[in-house]
Legacy VTK file of the C-alpha trace (Angstrom):
# vtk DataFile Version 3.0
C-alpha trace
ASCII
DATASET POLYDATA
POINTS 64 float
-0.184 0.010 -0.159
2.833 2.394 0.854
4.434 1.915 -2.642
1.043 2.805 -4.353
1.040 5.935 -2.355
4.589 6.850 -3.351
4.098 5.914 -6.936
0.931 8.160 -7.032
2.697 11.211 -5.292
5.653 10.829 -7.755
3.239 10.711 -10.721
1.373 13.882 -9.355
4.751 15.615 -9.027
5.936 14.522 -12.391
2.680 15.963 -13.717
3.121 19.420 -11.784
6.568 19.658 -13.535
5.367 18.791 -16.891
2.624 21.592 -16.682
5.102 24.006 -15.310
7.372 23.128 -18.216
4.424 23.603 -20.882
3.337 26.948 -19.249
6.800 28.420 -18.953
6.711 28.714 -15.275
8.021 26.861 -11.988
6.831 23.810 -10.284
5.987 26.071 -7.201
3.995 28.382 -9.168
1.671 25.602 -10.490
1.557 24.285 -6.967
0.345 27.564 -5.711
-2.194 28.194 -8.575
-3.681 24.727 -7.955
-3.779 24.263 -4.146
-3.868 27.932 -2.811
-5.957 29.395 -5.407
-7.904 26.854 -7.478
-8.933 24.366 -4.852
-10.359 27.165 -2.320
-12.115 28.710 -5.333
-13.785 25.492 -6.058
-14.776 24.814 -2.419
-16.472 28.210 -2.364
-18.433 27.555 -5.528
-19.413 24.169 -4.515
-20.515 25.545 -1.180
-22.811 28.522 -3.220
-24.156 25.733 -5.304
-25.119 23.534 -2.321
-26.457 26.472 -0.192
-28.756 27.402 -3.472
-29.992 23.977 -4.075
-30.929 23.431 -0.478
-32.658 26.772 -0.296
-34.586 25.682 -3.527
-35.383 22.402 -2.078
-36.914 23.788 1.362
-39.498 25.913 -0.352
-43.023 24.094 -0.372
-44.458 22.626 -3.401
-47.137 24.536 -5.368
-50.225 22.425 -5.633
-52.788 23.027 -8.377
LINES 1 65
64 0 1 2 3 4 5 6 7 8 9 10 11 12 13 14 15 16 17 18 19 20 21 22 23 24 25 26 27 28 29 30 31 32 33 34 35 36 37 38 39 40 41 42 43 44 45 46 47 48 49 50 51 52 53 54 55 56 57 58 59 60 61 62 63
């Protein structure tokens, strides 16, 4: 199991290096964009959608 975790981590790091190389930036910058900016933005958007859907669900249904 530990080997699988190490392989997955190494694959992800290599992918970040590849993306950094393709974008002409550094590994650290890609890491910051992904985990400091991207992930919190996704979580906030997901939270807003969930609150919106819960509010929509709690309204009573109209009957004919």
